[in-house]
C-alpha positions in Angstrom: 72.8 -66.3 33.3 73.6 -68.5 30.3 72.1 -71.9 29.3 74.5 -74.9 29.2 74.3 -78.5 28.0 73.4 -80.2 31.3 73.9 -83.7 29.8 77.5 -82.9 28.9 78.1 -81.5 32.3 76.8 -84.7 33.9 79.2 -86.7 31.7 82.1 -84.6 33.0 81.0 -84.9 36.6 80.7 -88.7 36.3 84.4 -88.8 35.2 85.6 -86.9 38.3 87.5 -89.1 40.8 85.6 -89.9 44.0 86.9 -90.4 47.5 86.2 -93.7 49.3 83.2 -92.2 51.0 81.7 -91.2 47.6 82.4 -87.4 47.8 84.0 -85.7 44.9 87.8 -85.1 45.2 87.4 -81.7 43.6 86.5 -78.4 45.2 84.0 -75.7 44.4 86.3 -73.7 42.1 87.1 -76.8 40.1 83.3 -77.5 39.6 82.8 -73.8 38.6 85.6 -74.1 36.1 84.0 -77.3 34.7 80.6 -75.5 34.3 82.3 -72.6 32.6 83.9 -75.0 30.0 80.5 -76.2 28.8 79.2 -75.0 25.5 76.5 -72.5 25.5 73.2 -73.6 23.9 71.8 -70.1 23.6 72.6 -70.0 19.9 70.6 -73.2 19.3 67.4 -71.8 20.8 64.5 -71.8 18.4 62.4 -68.8 17.7 58.7 -69.3 17.5 55.3 -67.5 17.4 52.1 -68.0 19.3 49.2 -69.1 17.1 45.8 -67.9 18.4 43.3 -70.7 17.8 39.6 -70.7 18.9 39.8 -71.4 22.7 43.6 -71.9 23.0 47.1 -70.7 22.0 49.6 -72.9 20.2 53.4 -72.8 19.8 54.3 -73.1 16.2 57.5 -74.9 17.0 56.3 -77.8 19.2 52.6 -77.4 18.7 51.9 -77.5 22.4 48.4 -76.1 23.2 47.6 -73.9 26.1 44.0 -73.1 27.1 44.8 -71.0 30.2 47.4 -68.6 28.8 48.0 -65.2 30.6 47.5 -62.3 28.2 47.7 -58.6 28.4 45.5 -56.6 25.9 45.0 -59.8 23.9 48.7 -60.7 23.6 50.4 -63.6 25.3 52.8 -62.4 28.0 55.0 -65.6 27.9 58.3 -64.8 26.1 59.2 -68.5 25.9 57.2 -71.6 25.2 57.0 -73.5 28.5 57.2 -76.8 26.6 60.1 -76.4 24.1 61.8 -73.2 25.3 61.4 -71.4 21.9 61.8 -67.6 22.3 58.5 -66.2 21.1 58.0 -63.2 18.8 54.7 -61.6 17.9 51.9 -64.0 17.6 50.5 -65.1 14.2 
């Protein structure tokens, strides 16, 4: 799986011609080709670290705070921040 820019995809879909009943005039392979043409945003993904505060964990990218974070042996098991999507490395 690869991440794509959904907003750009919606812009392209909005430009597709529609039939009188509102259905798209394209077929599934045309929509798949359109999805494949979208730029990947994987290279733009931020890298972050979990900061362990007293009573909560914090993402150092978006500063979202989580009080009920699943951990294993004292380390957060989330590989990504649920709020901003930053890929997490070792916590600070």
